C-alpha positions in Angstrom: 17.5 -3.3 15.7 17.1 -6.2 13.3 13.6 -8.0 14.0 13.7 -10.9 11.4 15.3 -14.2 11.6 16.9 -16.6 9.0 17.7 -19.9 8.5 19.0 -22.0 5.6 17.8 -25.7 5.3 19.5 -28.8 3.8 19.2 -28.2 -0.1 19.6 -24.4 0.2 15.8 -23.4 0.8 15.8 -20.1 3.0 13.3 -19.3 5.8 12.9 -15.9 7.2 10.5 -14.4 9.6 9.8 -11.2 11.5 7.4 -11.6 14.4 4.9 -8.9 14.8 3.3 -8.2 18.5 -0.3 -7.5 18.7 -1.5 -9.2 15.7 -3.4 -12.7 15.1 -2.3 -13.1 11.5 0.7 -14.6 9.6 1.3 -13.5 6.1 3.6 -16.1 4.4 5.1 -16.3 1.0 7.0 -18.9 -1.3 9.5 -16.5 -3.3 11.5 -18.0 -6.3 14.4 -15.7 -7.6 13.3 -16.4 -11.2 10.9 -14.4 -13.7 10.4 -13.4 -17.0 13.8 -11.9 -17.7 15.2 -15.6 -17.4 13.3 -16.9 -19.9 14.7 -17.7 -23.6 12.8 -15.9 -26.5 11.2 -19.3 -27.2 9.6 -19.8 -23.9 8.6 -15.9 -23.4 5.6 -16.3 -20.6 6.4 -19.6 -19.3 6.9 -18.4 -16.0 3.8 -16.5 -15.6 2.0 -19.9 -17.0 3.4 -21.9 -14.5 2.2 -19.6 -11.7 -1.2 -20.1 -12.9 -0.9 -23.7 -13.0 0.5 -24.1 -9.4 -3.4 -23.6 -8.5 -4.5 -26.5 -10.3 -3.7 -29.1 -8.1 -0.6 -30.5 -6.5 0.5 -34.3 -5.5 -1.9 -34.4 -2.4 -4.5 -31.6 -3.0 -6.8 -31.0 -6.2 -7.6 -27.4 -7.3 -11.0 -27.2 -5.5 -9.6 -28.7 -2.4 -7.0 -25.9 -2.4 -9.5 -23.0 -2.9 -11.9 -24.8 -0.2 -9.2 -24.8 2.3 -8.3 -21.2 2.2 -12.1 -20.4 1.9 -12.6 -22.3 5.2 -9.9 -20.0 6.6 -11.0 -17.0 5.3 -7.4 -16.6 4.1 -6.2 -14.9 1.0 -4.2 -17.0 -1.5 -2.5 -15.2 -4.5 0.4 -15.0 -6.8 2.3 -12.7 -8.9 5.0 -13.1 -11.6 7.5 -10.0 -12.4 10.7 -9.9 -14.5 13.1 -11.2 -11.6 10.6 -12.9 -9.2 7.9 -15.1 -8.8 6.0 -15.6 -5.4 2.7 -17.4 -4.0 1.5 -15.7 -1.0 -1.2 -16.0 1.7 -2.3 -14.2 4.6 -4.5 -16.4 7.3 -5.3 -16.4 11.0 -2.2 -17.6 13.1 -4.2 -20.7 14.3 -4.2 -21.7 10.5 -0.8 -21.4 9.8 0.2 -25.0 9.4 -2.5 -26.0 7.1 -2.1 -23.0 5.0 1.9 -23.8 4.9 1.1 -27.4 4.1 -1.2 -26.5 1.2 1.1 -23.8 -0.4 4.3 -26.2 -0.1 2.7 -28.9 -1.8 1.2 -26.8 -4.7 4.3 -24.7 -5.2 6.8 -27.5 -5.1 4.5 -30.3 -6.3 2.3 -29.1 -9.0 0.5 -31.7 -11.1 0.4 -29.6 -14.0 -3.4 -30.8 -14.7 -5.6 -28.8 -16.5 -2.8 -27.3 -18.6 -5.2 -26.8 -21.7 -7.9 -25.2 -19.9 -5.6 -22.9 -17.9 -3.9 -22.0 -21.4 -7.1 -20.3 -22.6 -7.0 -18.4 -19.4 -4.0 -17.3 -20.0 -4.3 -16.4 -23.9 -7.7 -14.4 -22.3 -5.3 -12.5 -20.0 -3.0 -11.4 -22.9 -6.0 -10.6 -25.0 -7.6 -8.4 -22.1 -4.1 -6.4 -21.7 -4.0 -5.7 -25.2 -7.7 -4.1 -24.8 -6.4 -1.8 -22.1 -4.2 0.4 -23.7 -3.0 2.4 -20.4 -1.5 -1.0 -19.4 -0.3 -1.9 -22.7 1.8 1.2 -23.3 4.2 0.2 -20.3 5.2 -3.1 -22.1 5.6 -0.7 -25.2 7.7 1.4 -23.1 9.8 -1.5 -21.6 10.5 -2.6 -25.3 11.7 0.9 -26.4 14.2 1.1 -23.4 15.8 -2.5 -23.6 15.0 -3.3 -27.2 15.1 -7.2 -27.9 16.6 -8.0 -24.5 14.3 -10.0 -22.1 14.1 -6.9 -19.7 11.9 -5.4 -22.8 9.3 -8.3 -23.0 6.3 -8.4 -21.3 6.1 -10.4 -18.2 2.8 -11.9 -19.2 4.5 -13.3 -22.2 3.6 -13.9 -25.8 0.4 -15.6 -27.4 2.0 -18.1 -29.9 4.3 -19.4 -27.2 1.4 -20.1 -24.7 -0.5 -21.6 -27.3 2.1 -24.2 -28.3 4.0 -25.2 -25.1 3.4 -28.6 -23.7 3.3 -30.2 -20.4 6.7 -31.8 -20.7 8.3 -28.4 -21.2 6.2 -26.7 -18.2 7.5 -29.4 -16.1 11.0 -29.2 -16.9 11.0 -25.4 -16.6 9.5 -25.6 -13.2 12.2 -28.3 -12.1 15.0 -25.9 -13.1 13.5 -22.6 -11.7 12.3 -23.9 -8.1 15.8 -25.1 -7.2 16.7 -25.3 -3.6 18.9 -21.9 -3.5 16.5 -20.1 -5.4 13.6 -20.7 -2.9 12.6 -18.6 0.1 9.9 -18.9 2.6 9.1 -15.7 4.1 6.3 -15.1 7.1 5.4 -12.1 9.1 2.9 -11.8 11.9 2.3 -13.9 15.1 5.0 -16.3 14.1 7.7 -18.3 16.1 10.8 -18.7 13.7 11.9 -22.0 15.1 8.7 -23.4 14.8 7.9 -22.2 11.6 11.5 -23.4 10.2 10.6 -26.9 11.4 7.1 -26.9 9.6 8.7 -25.7 6.6 11.5 -28.5 6.7 9.0 -31.1 7.2 7.0 -30.0 3.9 10.1 -29.6 1.5 12.1 -31.9 -0.7 13.8 -29.4 -2.6 17.0 -30.1 -4.5 20.1 -28.3 -3.6 22.0 -26.3 -6.0 21.6 -23.1 -8.2 18.8 -22.6 -10.8 19.1 -24.3 -14.2 18.2 -21.1 -16.0 20.8 -18.8 -17.5 20.1 -15.2 -16.7 21.2 -12.6 -19.5 23.0 -9.6 -18.2 21.2 -6.4 -18.8 22.5 -4.2 -21.7 24.6 -1.4 -21.5 24.9 1.7 -23.4 21.2 2.0 -24.2 20.1 4.7 -26.4 16.6 6.1 -26.5 14.0 4.0 -28.5 10.6 4.7 -30.0 7.4 2.7 -30.2 3.8 3.5 -31.6 0.8 1.3 -31.6 -2.1 2.8 -33.8 -5.5 2.1 -32.0 -8.8 4.0 -32.2 -8.8 5.1 -28.6 -10.4 8.4 -27.1 -6.7 9.3 -25.6 -3.4 8.9 -26.4 -1.5 6.8 -24.0 1.9 8.1 -23.5 5.2 6.6 -21.6 8.6 8.3 -21.4 10.9 6.0 -19.9 14.7 5.2 -19.7 17.2 3.3 -17.7 17.3 3.5 -14.0 19.3 2.3 -11.3 20.0 -1.3 -10.0 18.3 -2.5 -6.5 21.7 -2.3 -4.5 22.4 1.1 -5.6 22.8 3.3 -2.5 21.0 6.0 -4.7 17.7 4.2 -4.4 16.9 6.6 -1.6 17.5 9.6 -3.3 15.4 7.9 -6.3 12.3 7.2 -3.9 12.4 10.9 -3.4 12.8 12.3 -7.1 9.9 10.0 -7.8 7.9 11.8 -5.2 8.6 15.2 -6.3 8.4 14.7 -10.2 5.1 12.5 -10.3 4.7 10.1 -7.5 2.3 12.3 -5.2 -0.6 14.5 -5.4 1.5 17.4 -4.7 4.2 16.2 -7.1 4.9 18.5 -10.1 3.3 16.6 -13.1 0.2 15.9 -11.2 -0.4 19.5 -10.2 0.9 21.1 -13.5 -1.0 18.5 -15.7 -4.1 17.5 -13.8 -4.9 20.1 -11.1 -3.9 23.4 -12.7 -4.9 22.3 -16.4 -6.9 19.6 -16.3 -5.1 18.0 -19.3 -5.3 14.5 -17.8 -6.9 12.4 -15.4 -4.0 9.9 -14.7 -0.4 11.5 -15.0 2.4 9.7 -12.5 5.8 8.3 -12.5 7.2 4.8 -11.9 10.2 3.0 -11.4 11.3 -0.8 -11.3 15.0 -1.7 -10.0 16.7 -5.0 -10.9 19.6 -7.0 -9.9 21.6 -5.4 -12.4 19.8 -2.3 -13.9 16.6 -0.4 -13.5 13.8 1.6 -15.5 12.2 4.9 -14.7 9.4 6.6 -16.5 6.2 8.7 -16.4 3.0 7.8 -17.9 0.1 10.3 -18.9 -3.3 9.8 -20.8 -4.8 12.7 -22.7 -6.8 13.6 -25.6 -5.7 14.9 -28.8 -6.0 18.4 -28.7 -4.2 18.5 -25.1 -1.4 16.2 -26.4 1.4 18.4 -27.6 0.8 21.2 -24.7 0.7 18.2 -22.2 4.3 17.3 -23.5 5.2 20.8 -23.4 4.6 20.7 -19.7 6.0 17.7 -19.2 9.4 18.4 -20.8 9.8 21.9 -19.0 9.4 20.4 -15.8 11.6 17.3 -16.4 14.2 20.2 -17.5 13.6 22.4 -14.5 14.3 19.0 -12.3 17.3 18.2 -14.1 18.9 21.7 -13.7 18.6 21.0 -9.9 15.9 23.8 -9.5 14.3 22.5 -6.6 11.6 24.5 -5.1 11.6 25.8 -1.5 10.3 22.8 0.8 9.9 20.5 -2.0 12.6 18.2 -0.9 11.3 18.3 2.8 7.9 17.3 1.5 9.0 14.6 -0.4 11.0 13.3 2.5 8.0 13.1 5.0 5.6 11.5 2.4 8.3 8.8 1.4 8.8 8.3 5.3 5.0 8.4 6.4 3.8 5.9 3.5 6.5 3.4 4.6 5.7 3.5 8.2 2.1 3.3 7.3 2.9 0.1 4.9 4.3 -1.8 7.8 1.4 -2.0 9.6 0.7 -4.5 7.2 1.9 -8.2 7.9 1.9 -8.7 4.3 4.1 -6.0 3.4 6.3 -7.2 6.1 6.4 -10.5 4.6 7.1 -9.3 1.3 9.9 -6.7 2.4 11.9 -9.9 3.6 11.0 -12.4 1.0 11.8 -10.1 -2.1 15.1 -8.8 -0.5 16.3 -12.4 0.0 15.8 -13.8 -3.3 17.0 -10.7 -5.1 20.1 -10.2 -2.8 19.6 -6.8 -1.4 20.3 -6.2 2.1 17.6 -6.0 4.6 17.9 -2.7 5.8 15.9 -1.7 9.3 13.3 0.6 9.4 15.1 3.2 11.7 18.3 2.7 9.3 16.0 3.3 6.1 14.3 6.5 7.6 18.0 7.9 8.2 19.2 7.3 4.8 16.2 9.1 3.3 17.1 12.1 5.5 20.5 12.3 4.6 19.8 12.8 0.9 20.3 16.3 0.0 19.4 18.6 -2.9 22.6 17.8 -4.9 22.1 14.2 -4.6 18.2 14.7 -6.4 19.5 16.9 -8.9 22.2 14.5 -10.2 19.7 11.7 -10.3 17.4 13.5 -12.3 20.0 14.8 -14.7 20.9 11.3 -15.0 17.5 9.5 -15.1 15.0 12.0 -16.3 16.8 14.4 -18.7 14.4 14.2 -21.6 17.0 13.6 -24.4 17.6 10.1 -22.5 14.1 9.1 -22.6 12.7 6.5 -24.8 9.2 7.4 -26.2 6.1 4.9 -26.4 2.6 5.6 -27.2 -0.8 4.4 -28.2 -3.4 6.4 -30.0 -5.3 7.0 -33.1 -2.9 9.2 -35.5 1.0 8.4 -35.0 1.7 11.7 -36.8 0.4 13.6 -33.9 2.2 11.6 -31.2 5.4 12.3 -33.3 4.8 15.8 -33.2 4.2 16.0 -29.5 7.3 13.8 -28.8 9.4 16.0 -30.8 9.5 18.7 -28.4 10.6 16.2 -25.4 13.2 14.2 -27.3 13.7 14.5 -31.1 16.0 11.8 -31.1 14.1 9.2 -29.9 11.9 9.6 -33.0 15.2 8.7 -35.1 15.0 5.2 -34.2 11.2 4.4 -34.7 10.9 0.9 -35.3 
């Protein structure tokens, strides 16, 4: 049974809510269907930069006043930028909903773009911080190895040269193009009445109708595995093997959740057990996935010392080949199903998770599936479904390679065991 309600306001802005009995909080978010993939190369990073600047003051509230209002409420206020979405979100006691909505609507839709130069330095420091963190930076190298020069291959955080030079006028113009009525949704979950909330939103928004003024470049097709390596004097080699994934609306996404849990997404997963628990070759080893409107990405990460690198890649290659061959172990799929279903149910005790589920689905055009239907679709996945996905997504010869470490020749020797073809396309 559907528990959410949806309204579309004049101008196209959508309001979606879910009433959660027995709580005294409301999680709310302003969702914009624009992310880093929508930026032209000359503006790489402006979406994330604008997200920062929303907190620097609006028509009616200064940056100090925004912070003070939420401190008084004991509320949480934050924001995030991804490749396809931007969100400003909060969680507050229900009796503070109206003032929270008032402040958020003003900062998101009517920012002053004050203190651009000061915040520019903050973002440049954030980029520098990422550059100093190889376990995060290698994921950006992996996206570039998979998608090449396409915007999906760029870091969400952007490029330092763009952030250092972009001006206030360009930022305003980009905000005006992206934060258009049909591209904005407001989501809320918790102790909230839909009709009242929709009226409150309508009184505070004046978003023009129409669609975004940005042009989204379609995801590339026929991708071939790539290779990226960055030499750094690190104690470990940081390795990502990654490849194209499935889109958000692909019905196989339930099987993909189970495949992730089996390969590296849980404590009992193959990679965690074989690499970390049995052999002690890594502290951190896991799989990851991202799903986009028209594409996706899957991959795995491992950080290991030089003396373990080649053996570690041997183990990874062997496990990937085994799963791709359809060799699931007794009880493996059932454990993965219980893991995925239980994590879902536990997460839905959070009003923030429920709000995110609604808002993200709305701005990315994904069907909002009931919890009961989601559980049924997970249960319906069979071993052959998982094996077929594994062959498509995790066959070693399909994976790009990205690494950070002291010596490239050691990295190349290890990757050659997994996918020699990737080395032929070294950039």
